[in-house]
N, C-alpha and C positions, 0 to 999 in steps of 0.2 A: 763690382756688384757681387760676384761670387764669393770673394773673401768676406764680405759683410755677412752673407748667409752662413759661412763657416764659423765666424765668430759668434753669431747668434746661437747656432746649434751647440757650440762648445759651452757657451754661457748657460744654456738651458740644461745641458748634460751635467755641468758642475752643480747647479742648483738642485737638480734631482738627486745627485749623489749625496749632497749634504743633507737633504731631506730624508733620504733612505737611512743614512747614518744616524740621524737624530731619532727617527722612529724606532730603529733597532736598539738604541741606548735606552729609550723610554719604554721598552717592551711592548710597543704598539705592534711591531712586526716580529715574528719569531724566526726570522732568517738571519744569516750572518754574512751576507754578501759584501757589505762594506768592509768588514775586517778581512775577508778573503781577498778582496781587491787591493787592499793596502799591503798585503804580505807578498813581496816580490818572489819569494822562493816557491810559491805554489801556483804558477800560471796555468799548469795543466789542469788543476782542480777547478779553476775558474772557467777554463775552456770547456771542461766536461759538464759543468753545471749549466753553462749557457747553451751548449749543444743539446743537453737533455730538455731544457726548456723550449728550445726552438723546434727540435725534431721530436714530435710526439707520435710514436709509431702506431698508437691505437687509432688515430684519426686518418691514417693513410689507407686509401682504398686503391687496390691495383685494378686497372681497367685495361682490357684488351679489345681490339677490334680487328676484323679481318683486313689484311693488307691487300689492297687492290693493285693490280698491275696497270700502270699508265699506258695509254696507247703509244705506239712507237712515234707517231706524228699526228698532229691534228690537221686535217685538210678539209677544203670546201668541196672540191670535185675531183674526179679521177677520169682520165681519158686514155684509151689505148695508144701506145706510141712504140713503134718498132716491136721488139720482143717483150717489152715491159709496159709501163704506164707512166703518165705524167700526172702528178698531183698538184692541184692549185692550193696554196696555203695562204693564210692571212698575214702572218708576221714571220720574222726571223725566228727560227726554232732550233733546238738542239735535238740530235737524233740519239736514241737510246738503243742499246743492244737488246734484241728479243731473247736471246739465249747466250750461253757461253760459247765462245768461238774464237777464230783466228782471222785477223785481217790479212787477206791474201793479195790485195792490190790497192794502192793509192797512187793516183796519177791523173793525167789529163788525156781525155779522148776527144776525137774530132766532133762526135755527135752529142756527147753529154757533158762536156767540159770537165771540171774537177770531179773525179769519180772514185769511189771506194767500194771494195767488195769484201764481204765477210763470209767465211765458211763456218757455219754453226755446227756444234757438236751433234745436232739432230740430222746432219747430212745436207741441209739446205744451204744454198749459196745465194746471198742477197747482194745486189749491186745497187748503189745509190749514186745518182748523177746530179749535176747542177749544184754541187755543194759550195758553200762559202768558205769553209775552213775545216781542215782535218785536226782532230784532237788526239789521234793515235798515229803511231808510225806503222809502216807495213811490217808484217810478220810478228805482231804483238798480239797477245791474247786479250780478249774482252770478256767480262762477266755480265750476267744478266743485269740490265739497268745501267751499265756504264755508258757514258757519253762518248761517242766515237767521232762525231762530226757535227757541223752546224750548217743550216741552210740560211742564206742571206737574201736570196731572191724570192719571188712568189711562186716558183716552180721547183719541183723535185721529181727526178726520174727514179723509178723503182722497178727492179726486175728480180724475181725470185725463181730459182731453179730447185726443184724438189724431185728426188728419185729420177734424175735425168730428164724431167719434163719441166718446161717453163710454165709457170702459173699464168692463167688468163686473168683478165681484169676482175671477174667475179671472185675467183679464188684469192686474188691479191687483196681484195677488200676484206675477206675473212682473215687472211694472214696478218693484215695490219691492225685489226681490232683486238682489244685486250681479251684474254681468255675468260675473265671473271664475269663477263656480261651475261 
C-alpha cells in the first residue's frame, strides 16, 4: 500500500514538473526552475532557491514566555515521619534536582529502603527514601532539573536539613513547591 502512494506521489510530481516546464517555455511563468533543476552542476543554487522559498524570515515572529520551575514531585498528602515526612503520590514519578548539588549517598536503609541524599550548593541536604530506581551514581554532580531517581511506589520519604536544622512538615511543603508560584 505504501509503495502505491509513493508511485502516485512520484507521478504527480513528474506531471507538475512537466507543466512547470511547459509554462516557462510559453512565458506564462517568468521563473527558470525547470532549467535550473535539469542542470546537475548547480544543485546548490536549486537548494538556495528552495530554502529561500520555504524560509521566509519576514513571517517569523519570535515569542518567549517565562520558564516555570516544575515542582520537585507531585503529591496528594504529606505526613510527618521520623525526622522527615512521608508523601503520598498518585503514580510512579521521576525526581528532579531543586538546585545544583552533589549526590552524597545512594544505598539501602532499614527504615526508608532505597535512599538517596543530595548536598545542594545552597547548603541544604535532601534525603529521599522509598525510591524505585537511582538514575545517578554516588558522588556525581546534578544540575537544576536533572532527574536523579524515580519513585515506583505510592510513598516517598523526604527529609531536608538546612543550616543544621531539619525542616518540619510546614517548611518542607514550602521547600517542595516551585518558587514561581
